[in-house]
C-alpha positions in Angstrom: -92.7 47.5 7.6 -90.2 49.5 5.9 -91.9 48.7 2.6 -95.5 50.0 4.3 -93.6 53.4 5.3 -92.6 53.7 1.6 -95.9 52.8 0.2 -97.4 55.7 2.1 -94.5 58.2 1.3 -95.5 57.9 -2.1 -99.3 58.0 -1.8 -98.8 61.2 -0.1 -96.2 62.8 -2.7 -99.3 61.4 -5.2 -101.9 63.2 -3.5 -99.4 66.8 -3.0 -99.0 66.2 -6.9 -102.8 65.9 -7.8 -103.7 68.8 -5.7 -101.2 70.8 -7.6 -102.5 69.6 -10.8 -106.0 70.3 -9.8 -105.0 74.0 -8.8 -103.3 75.0 -12.2 -106.1 73.3 -14.1 -108.5 75.6 -11.9 -106.5 78.6 -12.5 -106.5 78.3 -16.1 -109.9 77.8 -16.5 -110.8 81.2 -14.3 -107.9 82.8 -16.6 -110.0 81.6 -20.0 -113.3 82.7 -18.3 -112.1 86.3 -17.2 -112.1 88.0 -20.6 -115.3 86.4 -21.2 -116.9 87.9 -18.3 -115.0 91.1 -18.9 -116.8 91.1 -22.4 -120.4 91.2 -21.1 -119.8 93.8 -18.5 -120.6 97.1 -20.0 -117.9 100.1 -20.0 -121.0 102.4 -19.2 -123.6 101.1 -17.0 -127.0 102.1 -17.9 -125.8 103.8 -21.3 -128.4 104.1 -24.3 -128.2 105.4 -27.7 -131.3 107.3 -27.2 -129.9 109.0 -24.2 -127.2 110.9 -26.2 -128.0 114.2 -27.9 -124.6 115.8 -28.1 -121.5 113.8 -28.8 -117.9 116.0 -28.8 -114.9 114.6 -30.4 -111.5 116.2 -29.5 -108.3 115.3 -31.0 -104.7 116.8 -32.1 -104.1 114.2 -34.5 -107.5 113.9 -36.5 -110.1 116.7 -36.5 -112.1 117.8 -33.7 -115.8 117.3 -34.4 -119.2 118.5 -32.6 -122.2 116.4 -33.3 -125.7 117.5 -32.1 -129.4 115.8 -32.5 -131.8 118.9 -33.6 -135.5 117.8 -34.1 -134.3 114.4 -34.5 -131.8 115.1 -37.3 -127.8 114.5 -36.3 -125.6 117.4 -37.4 -121.6 117.9 -37.4 -119.8 120.8 -37.0 -116.2 121.4 -36.0 -115.0 121.0 -33.1 -112.7 122.5 -30.4 -108.8 123.5 -31.5 -106.9 121.1 -29.7 -103.8 122.6 -30.2 -104.6 126.1 -29.6 -106.3 125.4 -26.4 -102.7 123.5 -25.7 -101.0 126.9 -26.7 -103.4 128.7 -24.3 -102.6 126.8 -21.3 -99.1 126.6 -21.4 -99.1 130.3 -21.6 -101.4 130.5 -18.7 -99.2 128.0 -16.3 -95.7 130.4 -17.5 -94.5 132.2 -14.3 -91.9 134.7 -14.7 -89.6 134.6 -11.8 -88.3 138.2 -10.4 -85.1 138.8 -11.6 -82.5 141.0 -9.3 -80.5 143.6 -11.3 -76.9 143.2 -10.8 -75.1 146.5 -9.3 -78.3 147.5 -7.6 -77.6 148.6 -3.9 -80.5 147.2 -1.6 -83.0 149.5 -0.1 -82.3 150.5 3.3 -84.6 152.1 6.1 -83.4 155.9 5.3 -84.0 155.4 2.1 -87.7 154.1 2.5 -88.3 157.3 5.2 -87.5 159.6 2.4 -89.8 158.1 0.1 -92.4 158.4 2.7 -91.6 162.3 3.1 -91.1 162.8 -0.4 -94.8 161.2 -1.2 -96.3 163.5 1.9 -94.8 166.7 0.6 -95.8 166.5 -3.0 -98.3 164.1 -3.3 -97.1 162.0 -5.9 -96.1 158.7 -5.6 -92.7 157.4 -6.3 -91.7 155.7 -9.5 -95.5 155.7 -10.8 -96.4 153.1 -13.3 -99.2 153.0 -15.6 -101.8 150.4 -14.0 -102.8 147.7 -16.5 -105.6 145.4 -15.8 -104.8 142.0 -16.6 -106.7 140.0 -18.4 -107.1 136.4 -20.0 -107.5 136.2 -23.4 -111.1 135.6 -24.1 -111.8 132.0 -24.9 -112.9 130.2 -28.3 -116.7 129.9 -28.1 -116.7 127.1 -30.3 -114.7 125.3 -27.6 -118.0 125.4 -25.3 -119.5 121.9 -26.4 -123.0 123.2 -25.5 -125.5 125.3 -27.2 -123.7 128.9 -26.2 -121.0 128.1 -29.0 -123.6 126.8 -31.5 -124.0 130.5 -33.2 -120.4 130.7 -33.9 -120.4 127.1 -35.4 -121.5 126.0 -39.1 -123.4 122.5 -38.9 -123.9 120.3 -41.6 -126.1 117.4 -41.9 -124.3 114.2 -40.7 -124.8 110.6 -42.2 -126.9 108.9 -40.4 -125.7 105.7 -40.6 -121.9 106.9 -39.7 -123.6 108.6 -36.7 -125.3 105.4 -35.7 -122.4 103.6 -35.7 -120.6 106.2 -33.6 -123.4 105.7 -30.9 -123.9 102.0 -30.8 -120.0 101.9 -30.7 -120.1 103.8 -27.6 -122.9 102.5 -25.8 -122.4 98.8 -26.6 -118.7 99.1 -25.7 -117.5 96.4 -23.2 -115.2 97.0 -20.3 -113.0 94.8 -22.3 -109.7 93.0 -21.0 -107.3 94.9 -18.5 -103.9 95.2 -19.9 -102.1 97.8 -17.7 -102.6 100.6 -14.4 -99.2 102.0 -14.9 -99.7 105.8 -15.8 -96.3 105.5 -17.6 -97.7 103.1 -20.3 -100.5 105.7 -21.1 -98.6 107.4 -23.7 -97.4 104.4 -25.6 -100.9 103.2 -25.6 -102.3 106.5 -26.9 -104.6 106.7 -24.0 -102.8 110.0 -22.3 -105.3 112.6 -23.5 -106.7 113.9 -26.4 -103.1 115.2 -27.6 -102.2 111.2 -28.7 -105.7 109.5 -29.0 -109.1 110.7 -29.6 -111.1 111.7 -26.5 -115.1 111.1 -26.7 -117.6 112.9 -24.7 -121.4 112.1 -24.5 -124.2 114.1 -23.4 -127.8 114.1 -22.7 -130.5 116.7 -24.0 -129.5 119.0 -20.6 -125.8 118.6 -21.3 -125.3 116.2 -18.6 -122.7 113.8 -18.9 -123.1 110.5 -19.8 -120.0 108.9 -20.8 -116.3 110.1 -21.4 -113.3 108.2 -23.0 -110.4 108.3 -24.5 -109.5 105.9 -27.3 -105.8 105.0 -28.1 -104.0 102.8 -30.4 -105.4 99.3 -31.9 -104.6 96.3 -30.6 -103.2 92.8 -32.4 -104.7 92.5 -35.6 -106.3 95.5 -35.8 -109.2 93.9 -34.3 -109.2 95.3 -31.1 -108.5 99.0 -29.4 -106.8 100.7 -26.4 -109.3 102.5 -24.1 -109.0 104.6 -20.9 -111.5 106.9 -18.8 -109.8 110.0 -18.0 -110.6 109.9 -14.5 -108.9 106.2 -13.9 -105.2 104.5 -14.6 -106.7 101.3 -15.6 -106.1 100.6 -19.4 -108.2 98.4 -21.4 -108.6 96.5 -24.5 -111.7 96.2 -26.0 -112.8 94.4 -29.2 -113.5 96.6 -32.6 -111.6 99.1 -34.3 -113.0 102.2 -32.9 -110.9 104.7 -35.0 -112.9 103.4 -37.7 -115.6 105.2 -36.3 -114.2 108.0 -34.1 -111.3 109.1 -36.6 -112.7 110.5 -39.4 -112.8 114.1 -40.4 -115.6 116.2 -41.0 -116.1 116.0 -44.9 -116.3 112.1 -44.2 -119.2 112.1 -41.6 -121.2 114.7 -44.0 -124.8 113.6 -45.4 -123.9 112.8 -49.1 -127.5 113.1 -50.0 -128.3 116.6 -51.8 -131.8 115.8 -53.0 -134.2 113.4 -51.7 -137.4 114.0 -53.6 -139.9 111.5 -55.0 -140.1 111.7 -59.0 -143.6 111.8 -58.7 -143.8 115.1 -56.7 -141.8 117.1 -59.0 -143.7 119.3 -61.2 -141.2 121.0 -63.5 -137.3 121.1 -64.1 -135.6 123.7 -66.1 -131.5 122.8 -67.4 -129.4 125.3 -68.8 -126.8 123.6 -70.5 -123.8 126.4 -71.5 -121.8 123.9 -72.7 -123.8 121.7 -75.2 -127.3 121.4 -76.4 -128.9 120.1 -72.9 -131.0 123.2 -72.4 -134.7 122.1 -72.2 -137.7 123.4 -69.8 -140.2 120.5 -68.6 -143.5 120.8 -67.1 -146.0 118.2 -65.9 -149.9 119.1 -66.1 -152.7 116.3 -65.4 -150.1 113.2 -65.8 -148.6 114.7 -69.1 -145.2 116.4 -70.0 -144.9 119.7 -72.1 -141.1 120.0 -73.0 -139.4 123.4 -74.5 -136.3 123.5 -76.1 -133.6 126.1 -75.8 -135.6 128.1 -79.2 -138.8 128.0 -77.3 -140.0 125.1 -79.6 -142.6 122.3 -77.8 -140.7 118.6 -78.5 -142.0 115.3 -78.0 -140.6 113.3 -75.0 -140.3 109.9 -73.7 -142.1 109.6 -70.6 -140.2 106.9 -69.6 -136.7 108.9 -70.2 -138.5 111.9 -68.4 -139.0 109.4 -65.5 -135.2 108.1 -65.6 -134.5 111.9 -65.7 -136.4 112.9 -62.6 -135.0 109.5 -60.7 -131.2 111.0 -60.8 -132.5 114.3 -60.1 -134.5 113.7 -57.0 -131.8 111.2 -55.8 -128.8 113.4 -56.1 -125.9 112.6 -54.2 -122.4 114.1 -54.0 -119.1 111.7 -54.4 -117.2 114.2 -51.7 -117.4 117.5 -50.4 -114.9 120.0 -50.7 -112.8 121.0 -47.4 -112.5 124.7 -47.1 -109.2 124.4 -45.1 -107.6 122.2 -47.7 -108.4 123.3 -51.2 -108.0 121.6 -54.6 -104.8 122.7 -56.4 -105.4 123.6 -60.4 -102.9 123.9 -63.2 -103.0 126.7 -65.3 -103.4 124.1 -68.0 -107.0 123.9 -66.6 -108.1 127.4 -67.0 -107.8 128.5 -63.5 -109.5 131.5 -62.3 -108.4 132.8 -58.8 -111.7 134.8 -58.0 -113.6 132.1 -59.1 -111.9 128.7 -58.6 -114.4 126.3 -59.3 -116.5 128.1 -62.0 -119.8 128.5 -60.2 -120.4 132.2 -61.4 -119.8 131.1 -64.7 -121.1 127.4 -64.6 -121.3 124.7 -67.2 -125.2 124.4 -66.5 -127.8 125.2 -63.9 -130.5 122.8 -62.8 -133.5 123.3 -60.9 -136.9 121.8 -60.0 -140.2 122.7 -58.3 -142.1 120.1 -56.6 -145.8 120.1 -55.8 -145.6 121.9 -52.4 -143.5 124.8 -54.3 -140.2 123.8 -53.0 -137.6 124.9 -55.6 -134.2 123.6 -55.7 -131.3 124.8 -57.9 -128.0 123.0 -58.8 -125.1 125.0 -60.0 -122.6 122.9 -62.1 -119.3 124.2 -62.4 -115.8 123.3 -63.2 -114.7 119.7 -64.4 -112.0 117.9 -63.5 -111.5 114.4 -64.0 -114.6 112.2 -63.6 -116.2 114.9 -61.5 -117.9 118.1 -61.5 -117.7 121.1 -58.8 -121.1 121.7 -57.9 -123.0 124.1 -54.9 -126.6 124.8 -54.2 -127.6 128.1 -55.0 -128.9 128.5 -51.3 -125.6 128.0 -50.6 -122.7 128.4 -53.1 -120.1 128.5 -50.1 -120.5 124.9 -49.6 -118.6 123.0 -52.7 -119.2 119.2 -53.3 -118.5 117.0 -56.4 -120.5 115.1 -58.4 -119.6 112.6 -60.9 -120.2 113.2 -64.6 -121.9 110.4 -65.5 -124.4 111.6 -63.4 -124.6 115.4 -64.9 -124.4 114.1 -68.3 -127.8 112.1 -67.5 -129.4 115.3 -66.5 -128.3 117.1 -69.6 -129.1 115.0 -72.4 -131.2 117.5 -74.0 -134.3 117.4 -76.5 -132.3 114.4 -78.3 -131.7 112.1 -75.2 -135.5 112.5 -74.3 -137.0 112.0 -77.7 -138.9 109.1 -78.5 -137.0 106.5 -79.8 -137.3 106.1 -83.4 -138.0 102.4 -84.6 -135.7 100.7 -87.4 -138.1 100.0 -90.4 -139.5 96.4 -90.3 -139.5 96.6 -86.4 -142.1 96.6 -83.5 -141.8 97.9 -79.9 -143.2 94.7 -77.9 -143.2 95.8 -74.7 -139.8 97.4 -73.8 -138.3 95.4 -76.3 -137.4 96.0 -79.8 -138.3 93.0 -82.5 -137.3 92.1 -85.7 -140.5 90.9 -87.4 -138.6 89.3 -89.9 -136.7 87.5 -87.4 -140.2 86.4 -85.8 -141.8 85.3 -88.9 -138.6 82.9 -89.5 -139.1 81.5 -85.7 -143.0 81.0 -86.5 -144.6 81.5 -90.0 -148.0 82.1 -87.8 -147.2 85.7 -87.2 -148.5 88.1 -89.5 -146.9 91.6 -89.5 -148.9 94.6 -88.4 -150.6 96.4 -91.4 -149.4 99.8 -91.5 -151.8 102.9 -90.5 -154.0 103.5 -93.0 -154.0 100.5 -95.2 -157.3 98.7 -95.4 -156.0 96.4 -97.7 -158.3 97.9 -100.7 
C-alpha cells in the first residue's frame, strides 16, 4: 500500500513540474513574439508620405529646419531658434516677489484718511507714477511653422532623395519595443524635448498636425533609436538610425544640382577666363558650332569636345554650400579681401549659356582654395557654393582644348581610335595605306 502512495506522489510531482515547464516555454515564446508584433504595428496609423506637405524639425543641438512642398518641389529653410524661444519662456515665467523695505512704518487708517482728503482737495493723486503698458516681446515670425512665417524665411531647393528618406522613415516608423514609462529616464534617453533630442512634426496642406515625435539617443549598435510621443510617457526603441535622417544641417539638405539642362538645349556658351586663355564664344546654328576666341577670330572646334563641355556645364553640381553663419577662414597668404572674401566681384572666370527657350544662366567663378572654387550664380550672388577645380578646368579649356585633335604623320582616324598604319601593315600585309589627298598616282 505504501508503495502505491509513493508512486502516486511521484506522479503528482512530475505533473506539477511538467505544467511549470510548459508555462515557462509559453512565456518565453510570447516574449519572443512581442517585439515582432511591435515591428508590424505602425507608430502613426494611416500616415502616408503623400499626405505630408510641411515638416518641422526642432533641435537645440542640431540645426532647426522647416521644409515645405511647393508645386511638387520640396524646399528647406532655417527653422525656429529653440534657444531663443527657451530664453523667452524663462523670462516670461519669472515672477518678482514684492519686497518690503525695512524700517518703513505700516500705513494706518489715519494715513489713508489724510490721503483721501488730499486727493479731494487738490485733485492730484498721491504718489503718481507713470503708467506703462506691459506688452510681451513680439514673437519671431520664423517660429511659426505655417505660411505666415514664410515671407521672413529664405527657402532653398532641398535634395529630393534625402527628403524622401525623411518622409518614409516617419510614415513607416513602427511602434517598436517598449523600453520604459518612467519619466525620469526621458532625459538620459534623449527624448525629454527638443532641448536634448530632435522634435519632428508633420503637417498636411491645411496645416493639420499629422504626426509628432521626439527622436532621442541611439540604441545598441547604432541600429536603433529611442523615440517618444510628446503627449505620452512611454519610450520605444525603433529600428534604424533616425538621427542620420533628421540630425543634419541646412547645407547638407540642400539640392546640390546647380544646372540641369540638356546639352541639346544649349544654343550658346560664353566663357570669360580672366586667369588664362579659356575665353571663348560658342554659337549653335543649324546643328553646327561657330567658335570665336578672345581676339575675335574664328577657330575650328571638335564637335565631340564641345558636347563634352556642354555635358559638364548642363549637369553642374556643387560640392558643398557656404553657411553664412559659419564662413570659412582665410589666411593673409591667400590674398584675402574683407570686402570680397570669395573674389566674386573680381572673379577668375564668368561662364554663361543660353537655351533654345531663351533662358540664360551665368556662373561666377571666384577664389580657388584647395581643390575647389567658390562660385555663385549671377542671379543670387549671396548664395555661395563650391565647385571642384576639375569641373571648372573642363569648362575653361579654351580654343586649344576644343580644337580638333591633330593626327601624327603615318596614322589614321578609325572611329574614335587613332591607329598607326605601320603597325597594321605588320599585322596584316593586305592593308593598303590611304593615299594622300590629291595624289592620283600620276
